[in-house]
C-alpha positions as CSV (number, residue, x, y, z in Angstrom):
1,M,0.2,-0.6,-0.6
2,V,1.5,3.4,-1.3
3,A,1.3,5.7,1.5
4,A,-1.1,8.9,1.6
5,E,2.1,11.3,1.1
6,D,4.1,9.7,-1.3
7,A,0.8,9.2,-3.4
8,G,1.2,12.7,-3.6
9,K,4.6,12.8,-4.6
10,I,4.8,11.2,-7.3
11,G,2.2,13.2,-8.3
12,V,4.6,16.0,-9.5
13,A,6.3,13.7,-10.9
14,D,3.6,12.7,-12.9
15,K,1.7,16.2,-13.0
16,L,6.1,17.2,-14.4
17,G,5.8,13.8,-17.4
18,I,8.5,12.4,-16.3
19,D,9.2,8.9,-16.9
20,P,11.1,6.2,-15.2
21,G,14.4,6.3,-16.6
22,A,14.1,9.7,-17.5
23,V,17.5,11.6,-17.2
24,V,17.2,14.5,-15.1
25,Q,19.4,17.4,-14.5
26,E,18.8,19.8,-12.0
27,I,20.2,24.0,-12.4
28,G,20.2,27.0,-9.9
29,W,19.0,24.3,-6.8
30,G,19.5,27.0,-3.3
31,E,18.1,26.4,0.2
32,D,15.1,27.2,-1.0
33,V,14.0,24.1,-3.2
34,D,10.9,22.6,-2.1
35,D,12.9,19.6,-1.3
36,D,9.6,17.1,-1.6
37,L,9.4,17.6,-5.6
38,R,12.6,16.8,-6.2
39,A,12.9,13.6,-4.1
40,A,9.0,12.5,-6.0
41,V,11.4,12.6,-9.4
42,E,14.5,10.6,-8.0
43,E,11.9,8.3,-6.9
44,R,10.6,8.5,-10.5
45,I,13.7,8.7,-12.3
46,G,15.1,5.3,-10.3
47,S,18.8,8.0,-9.8
48,D,19.6,10.8,-8.3
49,L,19.6,14.6,-10.1
50,L,22.7,15.1,-12.4
51,D,23.7,19.0,-11.1
52,E,24.9,21.9,-13.3
53,D,28.0,20.9,-14.1
54,A,27.0,17.4,-16.3
55,D,27.8,16.5,-19.2
56,E,25.5,14.0,-20.2
57,V,22.3,14.1,-23.0
58,V,19.1,15.2,-20.6
59,D,15.6,14.8,-21.2
60,V,14.5,16.7,-17.7
61,V,16.1,20.6,-17.4
62,L,14.5,21.2,-13.2
63,L,15.2,24.8,-13.2
64,W,14.7,27.2,-9.9
65,W,14.1,30.6,-10.8
66,R,14.2,33.3,-9.3
67,E,13.7,36.7,-9.8
68,D,17.7,38.0,-9.0
69,D,19.3,35.0,-10.7
70,G,20.6,36.8,-13.4
71,D,20.0,37.1,-17.0
72,L,16.9,34.3,-17.3
73,V,17.5,34.1,-21.7
74,D,21.4,32.9,-21.1
75,T,21.0,30.8,-18.1
76,L,18.1,28.9,-21.0
77,V,20.5,29.0,-23.6
78,D,22.5,27.1,-21.5
79,A,20.0,24.7,-20.3
80,I,19.4,23.7,-24.4
81,G,22.5,22.7,-24.5
82,P,23.0,18.8,-22.8
83,L,19.0,18.4,-23.8
84,A,17.1,15.4,-25.9
85,D,16.2,16.9,-29.0
86,D,12.2,15.7,-27.7
87,G,13.4,17.2,-23.8
88,V,11.3,19.2,-22.0
89,I,13.3,21.8,-19.9
90,W,10.2,23.2,-16.8
91,V,11.5,25.9,-15.1
92,L,10.2,26.8,-11.8
93,T,9.6,29.7,-10.5
94,P,8.0,31.2,-7.0
95,K,4.5,31.6,-6.5
96,T,3.2,35.5,-6.1
97,G,3.9,36.9,-3.2
98,R,5.8,34.5,-2.3
99,P,10.3,35.9,-2.0
100,G,12.2,35.9,-5.3
101,Y,8.8,35.6,-7.4
102,V,9.3,36.1,-11.2
103,E,6.5,37.9,-13.2
104,P,5.6,35.9,-16.2
105,S,5.9,38.2,-18.9
106,D,9.9,37.8,-18.0
107,I,9.5,34.5,-18.8
108,A,7.2,34.6,-21.6
109,E,9.8,37.5,-23.1
110,A,13.1,35.4,-22.0
111,V,11.6,31.8,-23.9
112,P,11.3,33.0,-28.1
113,T,14.5,35.0,-27.9
114,A,16.1,31.8,-26.2
115,G,14.4,29.7,-29.0
116,L,12.1,27.8,-26.7
117,A,8.2,27.6,-26.8
118,Q,6.7,27.8,-23.5
119,T,4.0,24.7,-23.7
120,S,2.4,25.4,-20.1
121,A,2.2,25.3,-16.2
122,I,1.6,24.5,-13.4
123,S,1.3,24.0,-9.4
124,A,5.0,22.4,-8.7
125,S,4.2,22.6,-5.0
126,A,2.5,24.8,-2.0
127,D,5.6,27.7,-3.4
128,W,6.3,27.0,-6.8
129,T,5.0,27.6,-10.1
130,A,6.5,24.9,-13.0
131,I,6.4,26.9,-16.6
132,K,6.9,24.2,-19.5
133,L,9.1,24.6,-22.7
134,V,10.5,23.2,-25.6
135,S,12.2,23.2,-29.1
136,P,9.4,24.7,-30.8
137,K,10.5,21.8,-33.6
138,S,9.3,19.5,-30.8
139,V,6.0,21.4,-31.1
140,K,5.8,21.0,-35.5
141,S,7.2,17.1,-34.9
142,K,4.0,16.7,-32.2
143,R,1.1,17.6,-34.1
């Protein structure tokens, strides 16, 4: 029997569309990240998250992004480098009213400049919103 707590963790990995065995890289880790979300993803993939310096091809990038983290376009361009052709980037930002909150328009402006397309946004946890970014060619090939 799965404990209710475990079921909740599995749910966020489902919401993020992370498949068992996927290679997931984490960028922008800080003391404020959601450890339950991280644990759910690690449980789903059956391994640890790769750090920012990993040079493997990855299926998913979890990018923790806050207002004062610098230039989002530059960070997104760097995140695209190791991304598989059909990979996705989830930009995790603090929800409205939380420290580090990022205006959605700031993300919307950076995404096309970095050569990406925004497809959806979800509530990833109590304090974090997740915005799904893909390569525009991935969007076209899924028609």
